[in-house]
C-alpha positions in Angstrom: 0.0 0.0 0.0 1.4 3.4 -1.0 1.9 6.2 1.5 -1.0 8.6 1.9 -1.3 12.0 0.5 -2.7 15.1 2.2 -5.4 17.0 0.4 -5.9 20.6 1.5 -8.8 22.6 0.1 -9.9 26.2 0.0 -13.6 26.5 1.1 -15.4 29.4 -0.4 -16.1 28.8 -4.2 -14.1 25.6 -3.9 -15.6 23.2 -1.4 -18.8 25.2 -1.3 -20.5 27.1 -4.1 -20.6 30.6 -2.6 -18.5 33.2 -0.9 -19.7 33.3 2.7 -18.9 37.0 3.1 -21.3 37.7 0.2 -24.0 35.6 1.8 -23.6 37.6 5.0 -23.5 40.8 3.1 -26.9 40.0 1.5 -28.3 40.1 5.1 -26.6 43.4 5.7 -27.6 45.0 2.4 -24.1 45.4 1.2 -23.9 42.4 -1.2 -23.1 44.3 -4.4 -20.3 46.3 -2.9 -18.8 43.2 -1.2 -19.1 41.1 -4.3 -17.1 43.7 -6.3 -14.3 43.7 -3.7 -14.3 39.9 -3.6 -13.9 39.7 -7.3 -10.9 42.1 -7.3 -9.3 40.2 -4.4 -9.7 36.8 -6.1 -8.0 38.2 -9.3 -5.1 39.4 -7.2 -5.8 43.1 -7.9 -5.9 44.1 -4.2 -4.4 42.8 -1.0 -6.6 40.0 0.5 -6.3 41.2 4.1 -7.2 44.7 3.3 -10.1 43.5 1.2 -11.3 41.3 4.0 -11.3 44.1 6.5 -13.2 46.3 4.0 -15.8 43.6 3.4 -16.3 42.6 7.0 -16.7 46.3 8.0 -19.9 46.3 6.0 -21.3 43.6 8.3 -21.1 45.8 11.5 -24.4 45.5 13.5 -25.5 42.3 11.9 -27.1 40.0 14.5 -25.4 36.6 15.1 -28.6 35.0 14.0 -27.6 36.0 10.4 -24.5 33.8 10.7 -26.7 30.9 11.7 -29.0 31.6 8.7 -26.0 31.7 6.3 -24.8 28.3 7.7 -28.1 26.9 6.5 -27.7 28.5 3.1 -24.2 27.0 2.3 -24.2 24.3 -0.3 -21.4 21.9 -1.1 -19.9 22.1 -4.6 -21.0 19.2 -6.8 -18.5 16.3 -6.2 -17.1 17.8 -3.0 -18.6 15.1 -0.7 -17.5 12.4 -3.1 -13.9 13.7 -3.2 -13.7 13.9 0.6 -15.2 10.4 1.0 -12.8 8.9 -1.5 -9.8 10.5 0.2 -11.0 9.2 3.5 -11.6 5.7 2.1 -7.9 5.7 1.0 -6.8 6.8 4.5 -5.7 10.2 3.2 -6.1 13.1 5.6 -8.1 16.1 4.4 -7.7 19.7 5.5 -9.6 22.9 5.0 -8.1 26.4 5.1 -10.2 29.4 4.3 -10.1 33.1 4.0 -13.8 32.8 5.1 -15.0 32.3 8.6 -14.6 29.5 11.1 -18.2 30.0 12.3 -19.2 28.4 9.0 -16.1 26.2 8.2 -15.9 24.4 11.6 -19.5 22.9 11.4 -19.0 22.1 7.7 -15.7 20.3 8.4 -17.3 18.3 11.3 -20.2 17.3 9.0 -17.7 15.8 6.5 -15.5 14.1 9.2 -12.6 16.6 8.6 -10.6 17.5 11.7 -8.1 19.9 10.1 -9.7 23.3 9.6 -8.6 26.9 9.8 -10.3 30.2 9.0 -10.9 33.7 10.1 -13.1 34.5 13.2 -15.8 37.2 13.2 -15.6 39.5 16.2 -18.9 39.6 18.2 -20.1 41.9 20.9 -23.6 41.9 22.5 -24.9 39.4 20.0 -23.9 41.4 16.9 -21.0 41.5 14.5 -18.6 44.4 15.2 -17.5 44.6 11.6 -14.0 43.4 12.6 -12.1 40.1 12.3 -10.8 38.6 15.6 -7.1 37.7 15.4 -4.7 37.5 12.5 -6.2 37.3 9.0 -5.9 33.9 7.1 -4.2 35.4 4.0 -2.0 33.9 1.3 1.0 33.3 3.7 -1.2 31.9 6.4 -2.8 29.4 4.0 0.6 28.1 3.0 1.6 27.8 6.6 -1.6 25.9 7.4 -0.6 23.4 4.6 2.8 23.0 6.1 1.3 22.6 9.6 -1.2 20.0 8.5 1.6 18.1 6.7 3.7 18.1 10.0 0.7 17.0 12.1 -0.3 14.2 9.8 3.3 13.0 9.0 2.8 13.5 5.2 5.9 14.8 3.3 5.3 18.1 1.5 5.9 16.5 -1.9 2.9 14.3 -1.2 0.5 17.2 -0.5 -2.3 18.3 -2.9 -3.7 21.8 -2.7 -6.9 22.8 -4.3 -8.1 26.5 -4.7 -9.7 29.0 -6.9 -8.4 32.5 -6.0 -5.2 34.6 -5.7 -5.3 34.0 -1.9 -4.6 30.3 -2.6 -1.5 30.9 -4.7 1.1 30.5 -1.9 -0.5 27.4 -0.6 -0.6 25.9 -4.1 3.0 26.8 -4.8 4.1 25.1 -1.5 2.1 21.9 -2.3 3.6 18.9 -4.1 0.7 19.2 -6.6 -1.7 22.1 -7.1 -5.2 22.1 -8.6 -7.1 25.2 -9.8 -10.8 24.6 -9.5 -13.2 26.9 -11.5 -10.4 29.3 -11.0 -9.4 32.9 -12.0 -6.9 32.9 -14.9 -4.0 33.9 -12.7 -4.6 30.9 -10.6 -5.2 28.4 -13.4 -2.0 29.5 -15.0 0.0 28.9 -11.8 -1.5 25.4 -11.1 -0.2 22.0 -12.1 -3.8 21.2 -13.3 -7.1 22.9 -13.7 -10.6 21.4 -13.4 -14.1 22.8 -13.8 -17.6 21.8 -12.8 -17.3 19.0 -10.3 -14.8 18.9 -7.6 -14.4 15.1 -7.8 -12.9 15.6 -11.3 -9.6 15.9 -9.5 -9.8 12.2 -9.0 -8.7 11.8 -12.6 -5.5 13.7 -12.0 -2.1 12.1 -11.6 -1.7 12.2 -7.8 -5.0 10.3 -7.4 -4.3 7.8 -10.1 -0.8 6.8 -9.0 -1.9 5.4 -5.7 
């Protein structure tokens, strides 16, 4: 039996179909503005951390119940559940790292049997979002560090890691991985990846790292 690989995925617009900050913005009435900022950030035109702070600021005053509502609105990308199940069947660890929010990512990870998950945290006061992020932002560098940390914790060599993402915030993680996959990605990300797939996330199962084992 060959050694396992570690599969690490972005969440928003990769594991799930939407950008959570935009779903939250729909509840705050700032969706159009937030979507425009997200698009620029994913193309790499503006710094991710700055863009995140700007987008989260539009959520100030939103009740925590809106976060719970968005949790129910999130939908897995077609093929996501199948990909995770196949990796787990092979005994491969799966990790999630997101520029989104742990309030959404943690329950999602738990529902899929994933124990490795990292994301930003929304600051809350008196039952409402403050419009700020609690703690350091999960940016490009932090995503790459999460991949390395997961590899250390699972004992998988970096050359046997697979990173899957769609936006500029995933580029450092993808560059650090042994094999990188761009999923429904922006051109700058697709150009930097070892492979690109569209449509269903389990299409990655037809790529070399998954066929060799």
